[in-house]
C-alpha positions as CSV (number, residue, x, y, z in Angstrom):
1,M,-8.1,-141.4,93.1
2,G,-6.0,-139.6,90.5
3,K,-6.9,-137.4,87.6
4,V,-9.5,-138.4,85.1
5,I,-9.5,-137.4,81.5
6,E,-13.1,-136.8,80.3
7,V,-13.5,-137.0,76.5
8,Y,-16.8,-135.9,74.9
9,V,-17.4,-137.1,71.3
10,R,-20.3,-137.6,69.0
11,H,-21.2,-140.5,66.7
12,V,-22.9,-139.5,63.5
13,K,-25.1,-141.7,61.3
14,I,-24.0,-142.2,57.7
15,S,-25.7,-144.0,54.9
16,K,-24.2,-147.4,54.4
17,G,-25.4,-148.0,50.8
18,A,-28.6,-148.7,48.9
19,A,-31.9,-149.1,50.7
20,V,-33.0,-152.7,51.2
21,A,-36.5,-153.7,49.9
22,Y,-38.6,-156.3,51.7
23,D,-41.8,-158.0,50.5
24,L,-44.1,-160.6,52.0
25,P,-46.0,-161.8,48.9
26,S,-47.6,-164.7,50.9
27,H,-49.8,-162.4,52.9
28,R,-52.6,-160.3,51.2
29,C,-52.2,-157.3,53.5
30,A,-48.4,-157.1,53.1
31,K,-46.9,-154.3,50.9
32,P,-43.3,-153.9,49.9
33,F,-41.3,-151.3,51.9
34,T,-37.8,-150.1,52.0
35,V,-35.4,-149.6,54.9
36,A,-32.4,-147.2,54.7
37,V,-29.3,-148.9,56.1
38,T,-27.2,-146.5,58.3
39,E,-24.1,-146.9,60.5
40,K,-22.9,-144.9,63.4
41,V,-19.3,-143.7,63.1
42,L,-17.0,-141.3,64.8
43,Q,-15.6,-138.3,62.9
44,E,-11.9,-138.4,62.4
45,T,-11.2,-135.6,64.9
46,D,-13.2,-137.3,67.6
47,K,-11.4,-140.6,66.9
48,N,-8.0,-139.0,67.1
49,T,-8.9,-137.3,70.3
50,I,-9.8,-140.6,71.9
51,D,-6.7,-142.3,70.7
52,L,-4.4,-139.4,71.9
53,S,-6.2,-139.3,75.3
54,L,-5.7,-143.1,75.8
55,L,-2.1,-142.9,74.8
56,I,-1.3,-140.0,77.2
57,A,-3.4,-141.6,80.0
58,H,-1.6,-144.9,79.6
59,K,1.8,-143.2,79.9
60,M,0.8,-141.1,83.0
61,G,-1.3,-143.8,84.7
62,L,-4.6,-141.8,84.4
63,R,-8.1,-142.9,83.7
64,V,-10.2,-142.0,80.7
65,R,-13.9,-141.6,80.5
66,V,-15.4,-141.3,77.1
67,Y,-18.9,-139.8,76.7
68,D,-20.8,-140.1,73.4
69,V,-23.1,-137.0,73.3
70,S,-25.4,-138.8,70.8
71,T,-26.6,-141.0,73.7
72,L,-28.9,-140.0,76.5
73,M,-26.2,-140.4,79.2
74,G,-23.6,-138.6,77.2
75,K,-26.0,-135.8,76.4
76,F,-26.8,-135.5,80.1
77,M,-23.2,-135.4,81.2
78,A,-22.3,-132.9,78.4
79,Q,-25.1,-130.5,79.6
80,F,-24.0,-131.0,83.2
81,R,-20.4,-130.1,82.4
82,G,-21.3,-127.3,79.9
83,V,-19.9,-129.0,76.8
84,K,-21.2,-127.3,73.7
85,K,-19.2,-128.9,70.9
86,T,-17.1,-132.0,70.2
87,P,-14.5,-133.1,70.6
88,T,-14.0,-131.7,74.1
89,I,-11.6,-132.8,76.8
90,I,-12.0,-131.9,80.5
91,I,-9.3,-132.6,83.0
92,E,-10.3,-131.3,86.5
93,N,-11.0,-127.6,85.7
94,H,-9.1,-127.5,82.4
95,R,-11.1,-127.6,79.2
96,I,-9.9,-128.2,75.6
97,E,-12.4,-127.8,72.8
98,G,-11.9,-128.7,69.1
99,A,-9.0,-130.6,67.6
100,I,-6.6,-131.8,70.3
101,T,-2.8,-131.9,70.0
102,K,-0.3,-133.7,72.2
103,D,1.0,-130.3,73.4
104,K,-2.4,-129.0,74.4
105,L,-3.2,-132.1,76.3
106,S,0.1,-132.3,78.1
107,S,-0.1,-128.6,79.1
108,A,-3.5,-129.3,80.7
109,L,-2.1,-132.1,82.8
């Protein structure tokens, strides 16, 4: 089956700009309201961790599973594996938390 690199990251919501106003003047009950526009993005360290994991996995013929802890499934898996912060990489019983370097990842393999 081979080794699997599990990567735990978190998407964060950021404001994408000014709020958008909607109004339905044709209906007497309608009132104007505003909607804040947000976007889910990965933080730079999380993105770099995924990229580095994919690069190493491709070279060594390994599989990568990425879990987003801002989703229900990702949160469940993180609790099950004891992940407290992101980014975290788990390879069998090796755990690397925080910013990941190529040397740290290679030594865990």
